[in-house]
C-alpha positions in Angstrom: 141.7 30.1 78.2 141.3 28.6 81.8 138.3 29.1 83.6 136.5 27.9 86.7 133.3 25.9 86.1 130.8 24.1 88.2 129.8 20.7 87.0 127.0 18.7 88.6 126.3 14.8 88.4 123.0 13.4 89.4 122.4 9.8 90.5 119.6 7.6 91.7 119.7 6.9 95.5 118.3 4.0 97.4 117.8 4.9 100.9 116.2 2.2 103.5 113.1 2.9 105.3 114.6 4.3 108.4 116.7 6.7 106.1 113.6 7.6 104.3 112.1 8.4 107.6 114.9 10.6 108.5 115.0 12.5 105.0 111.3 13.4 105.5 111.8 14.5 108.9 114.6 16.8 107.7 112.1 18.1 105.1 109.7 18.9 107.9 112.4 20.5 110.2 113.3 22.8 107.3 109.6 23.9 106.9 109.3 24.4 110.7 112.5 26.6 110.8 111.2 28.7 107.8 107.6 29.2 109.4 108.9 29.9 112.8 111.7 32.4 111.8 109.2 34.0 109.4 106.4 34.5 111.9 109.1 36.1 114.4 110.2 38.3 111.6 106.7 39.5 110.8 105.8 40.1 114.3 109.0 42.1 115.0 108.6 44.2 112.0 105.2 45.1 112.7 106.0 46.2 116.2 109.1 47.9 115.6 109.3 48.6 111.8 112.7 46.9 111.7 114.1 43.7 110.3 114.9 40.9 112.9 117.9 38.9 112.1 117.3 35.7 114.0 118.7 32.1 113.7 117.6 28.5 113.9 119.4 28.2 117.2 116.8 30.5 118.9 114.4 27.6 118.4 116.3 24.7 119.9 114.7 25.3 123.4 110.9 25.4 122.1 111.8 22.5 119.5 114.5 20.1 120.8 113.9 17.8 117.9 115.6 20.3 115.6 119.0 19.0 117.5 118.5 15.5 115.9 119.0 16.4 112.3 121.9 18.1 110.4 122.3 21.8 111.1 123.6 22.7 107.6 120.3 22.4 105.8 118.7 24.6 108.7 121.2 27.2 108.2 120.5 27.2 104.3 117.0 27.6 105.1 117.8 30.7 107.0 119.8 32.3 104.0 117.0 31.4 101.7 114.5 33.1 104.1 116.8 36.2 104.3 117.0 36.5 100.6 113.1 36.2 100.3 112.5 38.6 102.9 114.8 41.2 101.3 113.1 40.5 97.9 109.6 40.8 99.2 110.1 44.0 101.3 111.1 45.9 98.1 107.3 45.4 97.0 105.9 46.0 100.6 104.6 42.5 101.5 105.9 39.5 103.5 107.2 36.1 102.3 104.4 33.2 102.3 104.3 30.4 105.0 105.0 26.9 103.6 102.0 24.6 104.3 102.2 21.1 105.3 103.0 18.7 102.4 104.3 21.6 100.4 107.8 21.9 101.8 111.0 21.8 99.9 111.8 18.3 99.2 115.6 18.5 99.1 118.5 19.4 101.3 122.2 20.3 101.0 125.3 19.0 102.9 128.9 20.7 102.5 132.0 18.8 101.8 134.0 21.2 103.8 132.4 19.9 106.9 133.4 16.4 106.3 129.9 15.3 106.1 130.5 13.6 102.7 132.5 10.6 101.9 132.0 8.4 98.9 133.0 4.8 98.4 133.0 3.1 95.1 132.5 -0.5 94.8 130.8 -1.3 91.5 128.3 0.3 89.2 125.2 -0.4 91.0 126.8 -0.8 94.6 128.2 2.6 95.7 127.7 4.4 99.0 128.1 8.0 100.4 128.2 9.0 103.9 125.6 11.7 104.1 125.8 13.4 107.4 123.5 11.8 110.1 121.8 9.9 107.5 124.8 7.4 107.5 125.7 5.5 104.5 123.5 6.0 101.5 123.3 3.6 98.4 123.5 5.2 95.1 124.0 4.1 91.4 126.9 5.4 89.7 126.0 5.2 85.9 128.7 7.7 84.9 132.0 8.5 86.6 132.9 11.6 88.7 134.9 14.2 86.7 138.6 13.9 86.8 140.4 16.7 88.6 137.2 17.9 90.2 136.8 19.2 93.9 133.7 18.2 95.5 131.8 21.4 96.8 128.4 19.8 98.2 125.8 17.2 97.6 122.0 17.6 97.4 119.6 14.8 98.3 116.2 15.3 96.9 112.8 13.5 96.6 111.7 14.8 93.1 109.2 12.3 92.4 106.9 9.8 94.3 109.4 7.2 95.9 112.3 8.4 93.8 115.4 9.8 95.5 118.2 11.4 93.8 121.5 12.7 95.0 123.4 15.4 93.0 127.0 16.1 93.4 128.6 19.5 92.6 132.1 19.8 91.5 134.5 22.7 90.9 137.0 22.1 87.9 139.6 24.2 86.1 138.6 23.7 82.5 140.5 25.1 79.6 138.0 26.4 77.2 139.4 27.4 73.7 137.3 29.4 71.5 137.1 27.6 68.3 136.7 29.4 64.9 133.3 29.2 63.4 133.0 27.0 60.2 130.0 28.3 58.1 129.5 24.7 56.9 129.1 23.5 60.4 126.4 26.1 61.4 123.0 24.6 62.1 119.7 26.5 62.0 116.7 25.3 64.1 113.3 26.4 63.6 110.7 25.6 66.2 107.9 23.2 65.2 104.8 22.5 67.1 104.6 19.0 65.9 108.3 18.0 65.4 109.8 20.0 68.1 112.4 21.4 65.7 113.3 21.5 61.8 117.0 21.6 61.2 118.3 23.4 58.1 120.4 20.4 57.0 117.7 17.9 57.7 120.1 15.8 59.7 118.7 16.7 63.2 114.9 16.4 62.6 113.5 14.5 65.6 111.3 11.5 64.7 107.5 11.4 65.7 108.5 8.2 67.8 111.0 10.1 69.9 108.8 13.3 71.1 105.2 13.8 72.4 106.1 12.4 75.8 103.0 13.9 77.6 100.7 13.1 74.7 101.7 9.4 74.7 100.7 9.2 78.3 97.6 11.3 78.1 95.0 8.5 78.0 96.7 6.6 81.0 97.0 9.7 83.0 93.3 10.4 82.3 92.5 6.9 83.4 94.5 7.3 86.7 93.1 10.7 87.3 89.4 9.5 86.9 90.2 6.8 89.6 91.9 9.4 91.9 88.8 11.9 91.6 86.6 9.1 93.2 88.4 8.2 96.2 88.1 9.9 99.7 90.3 12.9 100.0 93.6 12.3 102.1 92.7 8.6 102.6 95.4 5.9 102.4 94.3 4.8 99.1 93.9 8.5 97.8 97.7 8.9 98.8 98.6 5.6 97.0 96.7 6.7 93.7 98.4 10.1 93.8 101.6 8.6 94.1 101.0 6.3 91.2 99.8 9.3 89.3 102.9 11.2 90.1 105.1 8.3 88.9 103.4 8.5 85.3 104.1 12.3 85.3 107.7 11.6 86.2 108.0 9.2 83.2 107.0 12.1 80.9 109.6 14.3 82.6 112.4 11.8 82.5 111.8 10.8 79.0 111.8 14.5 77.9 114.9 15.4 79.7 116.7 12.2 78.6 116.0 13.1 74.9 116.8 16.8 75.1 120.1 16.0 76.8 121.1 13.7 74.0 119.8 15.8 71.2 121.5 19.1 72.5 124.7 16.9 73.0 124.6 15.7 69.4 124.3 19.2 68.1 127.1 20.7 70.5 129.6 17.8 69.5 129.0 17.9 65.7 128.4 21.6 65.0 130.5 24.8 65.6 127.7 27.0 66.1 123.8 26.7 66.4 121.2 29.4 65.6 117.7 29.4 67.2 114.9 32.0 67.0 114.1 34.0 70.2 110.5 32.8 71.0 108.5 33.7 73.9 107.2 30.4 74.8 104.9 31.7 77.7 102.7 33.8 75.3 102.6 30.8 73.0 101.5 28.5 75.7 98.6 30.8 76.4 97.2 30.4 72.9 94.4 28.1 72.0 95.3 24.8 70.5 99.1 25.5 71.2 99.6 25.5 74.9 99.7 21.5 75.3 102.5 21.0 72.6 104.3 24.2 73.6 104.7 22.9 77.2 105.1 19.2 76.2 108.0 20.2 73.6 110.3 21.8 76.1 111.9 24.3 73.6 113.2 26.5 76.3 115.0 23.7 78.2 116.4 22.8 74.8 117.7 26.3 74.6 119.3 26.2 77.9 121.0 22.8 77.2 122.4 24.0 74.1 123.6 27.3 75.5 125.9 25.7 78.1 127.0 22.7 76.3 128.2 25.0 73.3 129.8 27.4 75.7 131.8 24.6 77.6 133.4 23.6 74.1 134.2 27.1 73.0 131.3 27.3 70.6 128.3 29.7 70.2 124.7 29.7 70.4 123.2 32.6 68.3 119.7 33.7 69.3 118.0 35.3 66.3 115.6 38.4 67.5 112.0 37.8 67.6 111.2 40.4 64.7 113.1 38.4 62.2 110.6 37.3 59.6 112.2 33.8 59.3 108.8 32.3 58.0 107.7 35.0 55.7 111.1 35.5 54.2 111.7 33.8 50.8 115.2 32.1 51.0 115.7 32.2 47.2 114.8 35.9 46.3 114.4 37.7 49.7 110.7 38.7 49.3 108.7 39.1 52.7 105.3 37.7 52.2 103.2 39.1 55.0 100.0 37.3 53.9 101.2 34.0 55.3 99.2 32.3 58.0 99.9 29.6 60.2 97.9 27.3 58.1 100.1 27.6 55.2 102.7 24.9 55.2 103.7 24.8 51.5 104.2 28.3 50.1 104.5 29.7 46.7 106.6 32.9 46.5 104.7 35.7 44.7 107.8 37.3 43.4 109.9 34.3 42.1 107.0 31.8 42.1 109.2 29.2 43.8 107.5 26.6 46.0 109.1 25.7 49.3 108.4 24.1 52.6 107.7 26.7 55.2 109.4 25.1 58.2 112.6 24.1 56.2 112.8 27.6 54.5 112.6 29.2 58.2 115.3 27.0 59.3 117.6 28.0 56.5 116.7 31.8 57.0 117.6 31.3 60.7 120.9 29.7 59.6 122.0 32.5 57.1 121.0 35.3 59.7 123.0 33.5 62.5 126.0 33.3 60.0 125.7 37.0 59.4 125.5 37.9 63.0 128.6 35.8 63.7 130.5 37.5 61.0 129.7 40.9 62.3 131.5 39.9 65.6 128.7 39.1 68.0 129.5 38.7 71.8 130.6 35.3 73.0 128.0 32.8 74.2 124.6 34.0 73.3 124.6 36.8 70.6 121.5 39.0 70.7 120.2 42.0 68.6 118.9 45.2 70.2 115.2 45.7 69.6 115.0 48.8 67.0 113.4 51.8 68.4 110.0 52.3 67.5 109.1 48.6 67.3 
């Protein structure tokens, strides 16, 4: 089945000092356009009780420096403001102003305006013509998709001193729905200490591969202590803040790298993956669980699995939250409601079988996933409806 897909490729960019100055000037112009247009909208709405449809060109006489930057990102800022205005007016309030140093640190250019032109020379020496910014150097660690049409590119400053450029492509992919083989269905049970426990035991992450924030916690505490003793907004304070942000970025990059590789391995080798529908926001609020819940990135792993399996014609089955995966004995089917979180090795009161709690839950999730697939669940993510009265 042919379908249109959107694919993104993100690369590390290396702008010069002059280009960095222009990039941050663009971020400031976007913030200026947002605040000025929002202020005019609020005043007009308070006076006439109607929505003002203004445009960034209305600000060119008052702020001539807006003509020195690309106009496409400013037009995108207007579109985002219109969407935020319509959304906030439904609840009877106005959108928020963007304070200084809190602006959106990214902007987009469209390929339809001939603002983008890529030149490949080697793996580490490639350049893209990015509008008024000129030729921007970036590292192409993976090739562009074949047969893809470039739509737009986004330049961002996500971390301190690190710039990335993301290209968005439109491709016509032939996705064939593959039959589900029950032997190649994997069940994943969430674990606070191990991230996930697989039903086959082949996809259990090692302790050295996870706990990205935990491994950097002592270093972060040391750098945070130094930051707290510095004068606020001084030059050394900004240097130390950037140093602290780079350590946080290491944890983020390591987590994303592992989750991408882990989900790719599952998507390639398995025909379907069954996971449990867990509300991670509730779990993150619980005492002694929040730090691990936020560090593991279970929700991000589910999102990665969803689109990687779907692009290969496979399925991600989400087991409903009320399914007793940990309390259900996988050998006799007895539901033991007296199990607590401290019980890791359980003896079934009915059949007296001794089993590991997490491994038993992963196997139960796999069996339930196979049952949902056999009953003809919808493509992509199959969900149950919550029963009435629960």
